[in-house]
N, C-alpha and C positions, 0 to 999 in steps of 0.2 A: 734324572729321575727327581722322583716328587718331595716333597718334604718329609711324609711320613717313609717314603721308602729309603730316603738320606739315613733317617733316624733308626730306621731296623737295621740297615747296614752297617751301622756305627756300634750297634747293643755288642755285638761279640767279642769288643773291642774295650768293654768297658767291664772290670774286673771289682768285684765288690769288696769293701774293707773288711778285713778279717778281725776281729776284736778278741782279745783275750780277756776272759773274766777272771779279775782275781777278789779276793776276798780279805780284808784287813783281819786277823783274830788276835787274842792275847790267849796265851797257851803260860801254863803252869811249869816251871822246871826248877827242880830240882838240884841246888849247886851245893856240893861238899866242899866245905873250909873246915875251917877249926870246927864251927858249929854247924850242923845241918838246916839249911832253913829253906822256903818257898821263896822264890823270886817270879816277879811276871816281867813276859818278854813280848814284844811284838814282833811280828814274824808275818809274812805273806804266803798264802797258802793258796792253791790253784785248784780248786774243786767245785767241780761241774756240777754234782749233786747237791750242793746247798748253797749254789751262786743266784743272786737275783738274775733275771733274765726281763727284758722288754719286748715285746714281740707286738708287731704296728701288723692290724687289719683293716682294711680296705673294704668295706660290705657290699655288696650289689641289693641282696635284701638280707637274709639271717635272722636271727632271733634277735628280741628286742635289747639293745645293751645294755637298757638299767636293770635288765633279769638275770642276762647271759651274763655279761661280765664278773658280778661275783660269785657267780655259780662255777665259772671256770678257774677264777682265783683260788677258789675253796680247795676243787678237786687239786689244782697242782699249783699250790703257796709259793712256789721257788718262780713262778713266771707274773710277770704283771704284763695286762693287756691294754693296747690303748688303741683307740680308735682312729682312722685316718677319714674323714669322709670330703672326696673333690669331687670337682664342677665340670663341667665341660666332657670333652669327648672321650673316652677312657681309653681307647686305644693310644690319640697322642697324650693323653696327663701319665700313663704309667709307663708309657714306651721313654718320656723324660725321666721318671723316677730311676728307671732302670738306666740309660745311660749317666746318671747323675752318681748311681751306686747306693739309692737310698731309697728304694721300691720298697713297699712294706712286704714284710716277711709272707704274708696269707693277703689272698684279693680275692675278691667277688667279682664273679663274670656271668654275662649270661649269654647263649645262641652264638650267633660267629663269635663273638668278641673271646669267648673261651677259646673256642680252635686257634684264632689269631696266634695267641702268646702262645701253644703250644707250638704252631708251626715256624716260629721265631725263636725255638730251642729257648724261650726264658722260665720255663714249667718245670719244676722238679717231680722228676718220675716218683708215683707212690708206689711202685710196683713193689719195692723191698722191703716197705713198712708192712704191706698188705701180706706179703709171702711170709714176711717173720710172724706177724699176727696171725695169719690164718682167716685173712680176712671173709665175711661172709658176705658175696655179693649175691647173693640168693633172696637180699632182702630187696631187691631192685628188679625193675622188668627187664626184660630178655636183653633188649638191645639201650640199657641206660649207657653205657658206656662205650658204643662203639664211636662216636665222635671223638673223643677222648684217649682213645688206643693209637699208640703210634708205636710200630717195631714189636708191637707185641706187650707193651709197658702202658699202663694207664696214668695218666697225670692228672685227675680233675677226679673230684667226689660229689655229686648232687647236694643241694641244699634246696631246691625248691622245683616241683614238676608240676606245669601246668597244663591242662589238655583242651581241646577244642571243640566246643558243641556250639551250638542251634539255639538263640535266644529269639523268641518272638514276643509282639506285641499280639497280646490276644484281644484288646478291644478293636483293632484292625482286622483282625480275620472276622470277628463277629462281624462287622460292620459288612465287611465284603461277603458274608455269607459263606464262607468256605469252612471247612476242616480244619482242625489245627494239626501241625507236623507230628507225625505219632512220635511217643515219647521211647519209646525202644529203638537201640539203634537195627543198621538192617533194614526197617522198611519202608524208608523214602529213596524212591529212585529219583537220578538226574533228572528225568523226564516230566514227574510229578512235581518236583524242586520248583522247575523251570515255571511250569502252569502256575502256581501258587505267587511266586513273583511277579509276573505278569497279570493278575489280577488283586493283587494288595498295591502295587506300584500306583502313584498317581503321577507323570511324569509331565502332567501338562498345570498342576498345581499350582500356587502361589504361597508359599514355599514349595519346591519339588517336595514330594514324599516317595523312597528309593523302596525298591522293594527289598532288598540286603544291604548292609554295608559291614563294614569290617575295617582290617589295616588293607590299604590299597597294595593290590596285586602288583607288582612294578619290580623293578632290578634296585640295585645297591642292598641297603640293610634291611628291606621286607622282600630280596628276593624268596625266603623260606614261605611268605604267603603263597604267593605263585604256585609254589611246589605243593600247598596244600590240595588245591583246584588240577594240577597236572597229575597226582596220584589217582585222585578220584575219576579221572580220565584213563587212566592204564598209562599213565606214563612218567617218566623220571627226570630231572634237570641233569643230575647225576648219575654215573651207571655204579652200581653199588656193590660191583667186581671191581672197579676200576675208576678210581677218584680221577684219573686224569682225565676221560669222557665225559664232554655234555653230548644229552642225549637231548637236547631241544629240536632239532631238525626231524626226529622220529613222529611217521604220521600222527600218532596219538596227543605228541604235543602241540604240532600244528594244531590238531582240531579243538582242543581246547583253548590255545590263544587265540584261535578265529572265534570262539562261542564266545569267550569273555569279552573280545573287542565288539562283539556284536549288543552284547547284554549293557556292555558299560556305554556306547555314545550310540546305538540305535536307539533301542528300548528303553533305556534308564531306569533299569530293573537292578541295578549293582550300581551303588555309590562310590565311585571312585575318580579321585582329578575333577575338574571344574569345582562345581558347586560342593564336592563331597572331597575335602580336602584330606591330605593322607593323615594320619596317626588320629583321627579324633572319631573312629567308630564307636566305641561304648557313650559316648557324650550325641553324637548324633542320634543315636537309638535312642537314648532316654530323653532326648528332648523331641520324640515325636518324628524325627525324620525318614525313619525307614522304618518297614516293619518288620522285617529281621536283622539280625547280629550274627553273622560266622566269628565267634570270640573266644578268647582262654577264660579258665576261670579266675583270673586276672580282672577282668571285666565287671564282675560281679558288686565289687564296692559300689563303683560307679554308678552302674545300672541301680542298684535296689536307692541309691539315696539321690539321685536322679529322674526317674519313672515316676512318673503323675499317671500312671495307666495298671493295667491288671496284665501281668506278665510271668510266662517261663521257659523251660529249657528242654532243649530234645534233643536228640542225636542228630548229626548231620546227614547228608545224603548222601549216595552212592550210583557209581557208575562204574565203566568196565573194571573197576580197578577194585570195586568194592566199599564198602562204606568209609569216607575219606576222614582226617582228623589231623591234628598236629599234637606233639607232643614237645613242649617249650621247656627248657630246663635252665635254670640258675646254677651255678657250681661254684665250689670255691677251690682254687689253686696257690702252691706255696712257687714263691720264688724262686728260680735254681739258685739266686746272687745271696740267699738266708745265709745269715751268719750261725742259725742255731735250726738247721733239719729236723733234728728230732725234736724241739719243743713246737717247732712248726706243726710236724706231725699230729702231735698231741693234742692243737689248736684245733686243726680241718677235722680232726678225728670228732673232737666234742663237739663243732659249728654244725656238722651234719649226721649227728647220733640223734635218734628216736627222742631224748628228750629236747632235743635243739626245737625237734620239728614240731613237738606239741607246743611249746613255747610261740613258736610263730604261729600255731591255727590260734589258738587263745589270744594272740595280739593282733594278728593280722587279717588271719581267714585264709591264710593261703595253702594250698593244697600240698601236700607232703609227698615226697621223692619213695619212702622207703614202704615196702608192702606191708610190713608189720604195723604201722601207722597210717596209713589210707582207710583202713575200716571206722577208725575212726574221728576222720574229718568231716563225716556230714553230719554226726549226731551234735561233735563240738560245736561245730561253726550254728549249728542252729539253734545250740544251748546259748551262744553270746550274742549271736544275731536273728532275734525272733522273727523279725521280714524275711529271713529265708523261711519259714515253718512250712510252709505250702509251694516252695520249690522244686523241681526235679533236678537237685544236685548230684543226684548218680549218675547222670548221665555223665557228666565230667568222670565220675571215676570208674563206671564201665569200660571209657577207653582203653584203660591199663589193664583192667581185670578180665578184658576179653581182648586185649594186644589189635585194637585200632589204630592204624595211622601209624605213624613215624616220627621221629625227629628230624630235625633240616638237616636237607644233604648235605655235603661240603667237597670241596674239590682241593687237591695236593696244594694248588695255589690259590687258594680263597680267597683270599683281598682282591687280587687283581682282577682273579675270573668274573665275580659277581660284580665287584663293586666299580672294576675301572670297565672290562668288555661288556658283559651283560646287560649292566644296569642303563646304558645308553640306549640300546633297540628296545630291552623291555619297556621302559619308560615311553618309546618314541610309539611303540604298538599300543599299550594299555592305557596310557596317561595322555600324551598328546593326540593319540590316532592320527601321524602321519606318514607310518609306515604300515604296510602286510604284512601278516602274521607270518607268512613265507619267508620274508628276510631275515627273521633270526638264525636260517643256514648258517650262512657266513660267520656270525658272528660265536655261533656252535662252534664250528670249525676253529676260529680263532681260539678261542676258549681250550679248547683239546689241547690245540697245538705249545697254545705256553706251555699247560702244564705239563706236556711233555718235553718242557726246556727247546723245542724246535724254533721258537722265534724270542 
């Protein structure tokens, strides 16, 4: 068992310390003797409603602390909010805190990390609080809570939702003498997209210019990027009706992987691996290293700050599966070992409120999760950053409003299935080009068998 696996196995044995909050007060007591008089007596009163609680919050995103902390403490004067900002791998860091019994009461996560802690039974179910308060789930898009629902109970609330669209360098398109990608979703076929890439890419230039870049389509933590392409080809990585089943051996999935492998390693149209290292997509595009960028709205600030050319945003391409996109979600979760679940609920409720989302937009420009706030995003962002005035930001908003794309797909044993089993073969196919796409089949079967508990 690896280090992380051993740590996870120990979590169940770690019980949180239960702390009783006591308040020292002075009360007036009437004592009848020869003369009635009032004396003061010090007593200990256990009184939850007036006690001072300290809640610890470890953010992933969220509203700016200097704005949110006084706002929250005014709403809840009985609670003192303390921020804990950690470094390094969030799974290792929070797992260590959980083992030690001093994990933050509420913590923010993104993507697969959110599901990791739910699958390790380290998150408090929010369902009782939601049921009690008749929580309005209609303020979120239809599949917002799918990944965070286990046995019919919800374990997280979104704090930020970023969507995928297509950034493009208008100057490079002008130089190539071709039309820009259509602004509206559903008007760019994969075949037309592929032809664009072939015309704007400069594989023999020094330095090389790719047709498109983004996060690398590979395994491990970036498996969700591969899923964006798979869905465009009409394939899936995970069976949506059976999270045990890996579907990467289906014909549409093999076709997608073979196409990507060719575009990366033969054509040089897709920047992935080699000269286009992982996780540098926005910077590579902003630096002129690619004519297009498949990226979420979180890349906007990097591009607007770095690009020295004319650029805009359009809807993504579509194939057999229709227009493809990705809905990336940051969320907040409550540690199951918190000593103050009621107060932690008040915190997570405030962190994900419409008011908190507006704080985030005004400070960071982040795309909101709530439908009631989404309509304000473009206007508020352009008001705070005039450089976005002529940019088609509506393309990101349309992903939610038109129900395009999906969130990351998860296995029942997601950490091992993706990061251990599938990461190896996907990297060898897409990054290293040392294995044919067909070889994914044996690993897909292994991932399925592992999730079913057969290996």
